[in-house]
C-alpha positions in Angstrom: 20.9 33.5 -27.0 20.5 32.9 -23.5 17.7 31.6 -21.8 16.1 31.5 -18.4 13.4 29.7 -16.6 10.4 31.8 -15.1 7.1 30.4 -13.7 3.5 31.3 -14.0 0.7 30.6 -11.5 -2.4 29.4 -13.6 -5.9 28.6 -12.2 -7.1 26.4 -15.1 -6.3 23.7 -17.6 -5.5 25.9 -20.5 -1.6 25.0 -20.3 -2.6 21.7 -21.6 -3.1 23.2 -25.2 0.0 25.1 -25.4 2.2 22.4 -25.6 3.2 18.8 -26.5 3.3 16.7 -23.2 5.1 13.7 -22.6 2.8 10.5 -21.6 3.0 10.4 -17.7 4.9 7.8 -15.6 1.5 6.6 -14.3 -2.2 6.5 -15.5 -2.9 9.0 -12.0 -1.2 11.7 -14.0 -3.0 11.6 -16.9 -5.1 14.5 -18.2 -7.9 12.0 -18.5 -7.7 11.1 -14.7 -7.5 14.8 -13.5 -10.5 15.9 -15.7 -12.6 13.2 -14.2 -11.6 14.1 -10.7 -12.4 18.1 -11.5 -15.7 17.3 -13.6 -17.2 15.3 -11.0 -16.3 17.7 -7.8 -13.5 15.2 -6.3 -11.2 18.5 -6.4 -12.2 22.2 -6.5 -13.1 24.4 -4.0 -16.1 22.8 -2.5 -14.0 19.4 -2.1 -11.4 21.5 -0.2 -8.8 20.8 -2.9 -8.2 24.1 -4.8 -5.7 23.7 -7.7 -2.7 25.9 -8.9 -0.6 24.7 -11.7 2.8 26.3 -11.5 3.8 26.6 -15.3 7.9 26.5 -15.6 8.7 28.2 -19.2 11.7 29.4 -20.7 12.1 33.0 -21.3 14.6 34.5 -24.1 16.9 37.4 -23.2 15.4 39.4 -25.6 12.1 39.6 -24.3 10.6 42.8 -23.4 8.3 41.8 -21.2 9.2 42.1 -17.1 9.5 38.7 -15.7 10.7 39.5 -12.5 7.8 39.0 -10.9 5.7 36.5 -13.4 3.0 34.9 -11.2 0.6 37.8 -12.6 -1.9 36.8 -9.6 -4.0 38.9 -7.0 -4.9 38.1 -3.6 -7.7 35.9 -4.5 -6.2 32.8 -2.7 -6.7 34.5 0.9 -10.6 33.3 1.0 -9.7 30.0 -1.2 -11.7 31.6 -4.1 -10.3 31.0 -7.9 -7.3 33.2 -8.8 -7.8 36.2 -11.1 -4.8 35.5 -13.4 -4.3 38.9 -15.3 -3.0 38.1 -18.9 -0.7 41.4 -19.3 2.5 39.9 -20.8 1.5 36.3 -20.4 1.5 35.4 -23.9 5.2 35.9 -24.2 5.7 34.2 -20.8 4.2 30.8 -21.9 5.3 30.2 -25.3 7.9 27.8 -24.4 6.3 25.5 -21.8 8.6 23.2 -20.0 6.9 21.6 -16.9 4.0 22.1 -15.0 3.5 21.0 -11.4 0.0 21.0 -9.5 -0.4 22.4 -6.0 -3.6 22.2 -4.1 -4.2 24.8 -1.2 -5.8 22.6 1.2 -7.4 23.4 5.1 -7.5 19.9 5.7 -5.8 16.5 5.6 -8.2 14.0 3.8 -7.1 12.0 1.4 -3.2 12.2 1.5 -1.8 9.1 3.4 1.0 10.7 4.9 0.3 12.3 8.6 1.4 15.6 9.8 -1.5 15.7 12.2 1.3 16.4 14.7 2.6 19.0 13.4 -0.6 20.7 13.0 -1.4 20.1 16.9 2.2 21.6 17.7 0.9 25.0 15.5 -2.0 25.0 17.3 -0.5 24.5 21.3 1.6 27.8 20.1 -1.4 29.4 18.8 -0.5 29.5 15.4 -2.1 28.6 12.2 -1.0 25.7 10.5 -3.8 26.1 7.6 -4.3 26.7 4.8 -1.1 24.4 3.8 0.0 23.6 0.6 -0.1 19.8 -1.1 1.1 18.2 -4.3 -0.2 15.1 -4.7 -2.7 12.9 -7.1 -5.8 13.5 -4.7 -6.7 10.4 -2.6 -4.1 8.2 -4.3 -1.1 7.1 -2.5 1.0 6.0 -5.8 4.5 6.9 -6.0 5.2 9.1 -9.4 7.1 12.3 -10.4 4.2 14.7 -9.9 5.6 17.0 -13.2 4.1 16.7 -16.5 7.0 17.4 -18.9 6.8 19.1 -22.3 7.9 16.6 -25.1 11.8 16.9 -25.3 12.0 18.0 -21.8 13.6 16.1 -18.5 13.3 16.7 -15.0 16.6 18.8 -13.7 17.3 20.8 -10.6 16.6 23.9 -12.3 13.2 23.1 -13.3 12.6 22.1 -9.6 14.0 25.1 -8.1 11.9 27.5 -10.5 8.7 25.3 -9.7 9.5 25.5 -5.7 9.8 29.5 -6.2 6.5 29.5 -7.6 5.2 27.0 -4.4 6.9 29.7 -2.3 5.0 32.6 -3.9 1.4 30.8 -3.7 2.1 30.2 0.2 3.1 33.8 0.9 -0.1 34.9 -1.0 -2.4 32.7 1.2 -0.4 32.6 4.3 0.4 28.7 4.0 2.3 27.1 6.9 3.9 24.7 4.5 4.2 22.9 1.5 4.1 18.8 1.0 5.0 16.9 -1.7 3.6 13.4 -1.2 4.6 10.0 -2.8 7.2 11.5 -5.1 10.0 9.5 -6.7 13.7 8.9 -5.3 15.1 11.2 -8.1 12.7 13.9 -7.2 13.7 13.6 -3.7 17.3 13.8 -4.4 16.9 16.8 -6.7 14.9 18.9 -4.4 16.1 18.2 -0.7 18.5 20.8 0.4 20.6 21.0 3.4 19.5 22.2 6.7 20.0 25.9 7.6 22.7 26.5 10.7 21.5 28.3 13.8 22.6 31.6 12.5 20.0 31.2 9.6 17.4 30.4 11.9 18.1 33.2 14.1 18.5 35.5 11.2 15.1 34.4 10.0 13.4 34.7 13.3 14.7 38.5 13.6 13.4 38.9 10.1 10.1 37.9 11.1 10.1 40.0 14.3 10.9 42.9 12.1 7.8 42.2 9.8 9.6 40.8 6.7 8.6 38.2 5.1 9.4 34.8 5.9 10.8 33.6 2.4 13.4 36.3 2.9 15.5 33.4 4.5 15.1 30.1 2.6 13.6 27.2 4.4 14.8 23.8 3.7 13.2 21.1 1.8 12.9 17.8 4.2 12.3 14.6 3.4 10.1 11.9 5.2 10.1 8.3 4.6 7.4 5.5 4.6 6.9 1.9 3.4 4.5 0.2 1.0 4.6 -3.0 -0.6 5.3 -4.1 -4.2 5.3 -7.2 -6.1 7.9 -8.0 -8.6 7.1 -10.3 -11.6 10.8 -11.6 -11.2 11.6 -15.6 -11.0 15.0 -15.5 -9.2 15.5 -19.4 -10.3 14.8 -18.4 -13.9 17.3 -15.4 -14.1 14.6 -13.1 -12.9 12.4 -13.9 -15.8 8.6 -13.2 -15.3 6.5 -15.9 -14.1 4.7 -18.4 -16.6 1.7 -18.6 -14.2 0.5 -18.0 -10.7 1.6 -21.5 -9.9 5.2 -20.6 -10.7 5.2 -17.5 -8.3 3.8 -20.2 -5.8 6.6 -22.4 -6.2 9.0 -18.9 -5.0 7.6 -19.3 -1.8 8.0 -21.4 1.3 5.8 -24.4 1.4 4.2 -23.2 4.4 3.0 -20.1 2.6 2.1 -21.8 -0.3 -0.2 -23.9 1.5 -1.8 -21.0 3.0 -2.6 -19.3 -0.2 -3.9 -22.1 -1.7 -6.0 -23.0 1.7 -7.5 -19.3 1.0 -8.2 -19.6 -2.6 -10.2 -23.0 -1.9 -12.3 -21.4 1.0 -13.6 -18.8 -1.5 -14.4 -21.7 -3.9 -16.1 -23.6 -1.1 -18.6 -20.6 -0.3 -19.8 -20.8 -3.7 -18.2 -17.9 -5.1 -16.7 -17.4 -8.3 -14.1 -14.7 -9.8 -13.9 -13.1 -13.1 -11.9 -10.3 -14.5 -13.4 -7.7 -17.0 -11.2 -4.9 -18.9 -11.8 -1.9 -20.7 -14.8 -1.7 -22.8 -16.1 -4.8 -21.7 -17.1 -3.2 -18.3 -20.7 -2.6 -18.8 -22.9 0.1 -17.1 -24.2 -2.4 -14.8 -20.9 -3.6 -13.7 -19.9 -0.1 -12.9 -23.4 0.1 -10.7 -22.8 -3.3 -9.0 -19.1 -2.0 -8.6 -20.0 1.3 -6.9 -22.6 -0.3 -4.8 -19.7 -2.5 -3.2 -17.2 0.4 -3.3 -19.8 2.8 -0.9 -20.1 -0.3 1.6 -16.4 0.0 2.5 -16.6 3.6 3.5 -20.4 2.8 5.4 -19.0 0.5 7.5 -17.0 3.3 8.7 -19.8 5.4 8.8 -18.2 7.6 5.9 -18.9 9.0 2.5 -16.9 8.0 -0.1 -14.5 10.4 -1.8 -15.4 9.6 -5.3 -18.9 9.3 -7.2 -20.4 7.1 -9.7 -20.1 9.6 -12.3 -16.1 9.7 -12.0 -15.4 5.9 -12.8 -17.7 6.2 -15.6 -15.6 9.2 -17.1 -12.8 6.8 -16.6 -14.4 4.2 -18.4 -15.2 6.4 -21.3 -11.6 8.4 -21.5 -9.2 5.8 -20.6 -10.6 2.3 -20.8 -7.4 0.7 -22.0 -5.8 1.2 -18.3 -8.9 -0.2 -16.5 -9.4 -4.2 -15.1 -12.3 -4.8 -13.0 -12.4 -8.1 -10.8 -15.6 -9.6 -9.6 -17.0 -12.1 -7.2 -20.2 -13.8 -8.1 -22.3 -15.8 -5.8 -24.2 -19.1 -6.6 -26.9 -17.0 -8.5 -24.3 -15.2 -10.6 -24.9 -12.1 -8.7 -22.1 -9.5 -8.1 -21.2 -9.8 -4.3 -17.7 -7.9 -4.4 -15.7 -5.7 -6.9 -12.1 -4.6 -7.1 -10.9 -2.1 -9.5 -7.6 -1.9 -10.6 -5.8 0.5 -13.1 -2.6 -0.4 -14.9 0.1 0.5 -17.3 -0.3 -0.2 -21.0 3.1 -0.6 -22.3 3.1 0.7 -26.5 4.2 -2.4 -28.4 6.6 -0.5 -29.9 8.2 0.9 -26.6 7.8 -1.7 -24.3 8.2 -0.2 -20.4 10.1 -2.3 -17.9 8.3 -0.8 -15.3 4.8 -1.4 -16.1 2.7 -1.6 -13.5 -0.6 -2.8 -12.1 -2.3 -0.7 -9.5 -4.6 -2.1 -6.7 -7.0 0.9 -6.1 -10.8 0.5 -5.1 -12.6 -2.2 -3.7 -15.9 -3.2 -1.6 -17.8 -6.0 -0.6 -21.7 -6.4 0.1 -20.8 -8.6 3.2 -17.9 -10.2 5.1 -16.7 -13.3 3.2 -13.8 -15.6 4.3 -10.9 -14.8 2.4 -12.5 -12.8 -0.5 -10.4 -9.7 0.3 -7.4 -11.6 -0.5 -8.5 -13.4 -3.6 -10.1 -10.2 -5.0 -7.7 -7.6 -4.1 -4.4 -9.6 -4.6 -4.7 -13.2 -6.2 -6.7 -11.8 -9.1 -4.2 -9.0 -9.7 -1.2 -11.4 -9.5 -2.8 -13.5 -12.0 -3.7 -10.4 -14.4 0.0 -9.0 -14.0 1.4 -12.4 -14.9 -0.8 -12.8 -18.0 -0.4 -8.9 -19.4 3.7 -9.5 -18.4 3.6 -6.3 -16.3 6.5 -6.1 -14.4 5.1 -4.6 -11.0 1.7 -5.2 -8.8 1.3 -2.2 -6.2 -1.7 -3.1 -4.1 -2.0 0.4 -2.2 -0.8 1.6 1.2 -0.4 -0.2 4.4 -1.0 -3.7 5.1 1.6 -6.0 6.8 -0.6 -8.8 5.4 1.0 -8.2 1.9 4.0 -9.4 3.3 3.1 -12.9 3.5 1.7 -12.8 -0.2 5.1 -11.9 -1.6 4.6 -8.0 -1.6 8.1 -6.5 -0.9 8.6 -3.6 1.6 9.6 -0.3 -0.8 10.5 2.9 0.6 8.2 6.0 -0.1 9.5 9.5 -0.4 7.8 12.9 0.8 9.1 16.2 0.9 8.1 19.0 3.1 8.9 22.7 3.3 7.9 24.5 6.8 7.9 28.2 6.2 7.9 29.2 9.7 11.5 29.1 10.8 10.9 28.5 14.8 9.0 25.4 13.8 12.0 23.9 11.4 14.3 22.4 13.7 11.9 20.6 15.6 10.1 19.0 12.4 13.6 18.5 10.8 14.6 16.3 14.1 11.1 14.6 13.4 11.6 13.7 10.0 15.4 12.5 10.6 14.4 9.8 13.5 10.9 9.1 11.2 13.5 8.0 8.5 15.7 5.7 11.0 12.5 4.4 12.2 10.8 3.6 8.8 14.5 2.2 8.0 14.3 -0.4 10.7 11.0 -1.0 10.1 11.5 -2.0 6.3 14.5 -4.4 7.5 12.1 -6.2 9.8 9.5 -6.3 7.5 11.8 -7.9 4.6 13.0 -10.5 7.1 9.4 -11.4 7.4 9.2 -12.4 3.5 7.8 -15.4 2.6 10.5 -16.7 -0.2 12.2 -19.6 0.2 16.1 -19.0 0.1 16.8 -19.0 -3.7 14.3 -16.7 -4.3 14.8 -14.2 -1.5 15.3 -10.8 -3.0 18.6 -8.8 -1.7 17.5 -6.0 0.9 18.6 -2.6 -0.1 18.3 0.2 2.3 17.9 2.7 -0.1 14.6 1.1 -1.7 
């Protein structure tokens, strides 16, 4: 019996109960994390992150339903209102779920960390609307990941991606979106999704189609790749056959003497200010700890005259639904009062199936005042100690920051995907992406050369990683 893949557009999370789903590749793709975002208003129409879920499913050849146009949607996208998904025939279409891709309809760029403001400005100069645009990402979270939820027994492949992108195109057509952006995706997804550039004749045919009032998707536009750079610490002592570090001092011994001295001096400065640090995990984090953390977190935004993206209720929901993935580092003054906090999420490897890529993620930080070297201590050194203690393979401290280099965080390539629907802008944006990739490759090489490791522990530079 032959089977094919089709898609449906869903505007709620009812699909989650229709299959057994694989554990996500990061805590940020867990259902609990996404429910916390939705329940506290971090995503939704008011936040400017209106979610649509593209459900990829198998359809057998004996199905009587018409699946030629399976999204079953109306025109509700046009004003960013909820989509009215009709149920006619839908039951047959969703009996064999394969994968789900989240897509957000957005009228802004906030909380994304891959910047395309210059593209929006180019559209504006030509009197064109760049908004709405479509985005696939974890909101407010620049963490690399697969971005698909997969049903148990399934693996991501080119057919799933092609079907999901067809769903993205339909959403774009309904809402009049200029583009789709898949942010911080894995290299594997990038390799399967990126397509070759259309020829000049393809572009000319697309422009002619538009001039005759045909839909922009009549000519398939390419999926373009941009690259960025983040910094990733690896729990590998190359002098000991890449074994995990025994402790923080063992890590320091892999650095050049001057860098070791600098880090030790920074940690002494914190102690000399009468500041002590402690770490709490999971259910050991109390309500008072969360209130103190949030007070510090809000201060990070207040100094820039901004409001935080996330609420105290969001973090409390995480503490209830996924405590095993939370670590809170706290700084206390001589009175025992909390003056700074840093919240981490981390992979919790199953004891029966240890994940060699288990990672600590540094995410949310704040302090009530400016203290010498405290940011380095609470956001990096406490995290490094914890990753070593837990046997985690990697520590991802977050986006940007060349100051991470001198603390042993290795430059690593990030990937984003971009699909531009107006053929008039494709050549220029494709050229921008090409030049940007070359620039980022040069930047990563320069950053790699600045790493503080001694010769015996210097990792090998790989231009593709």
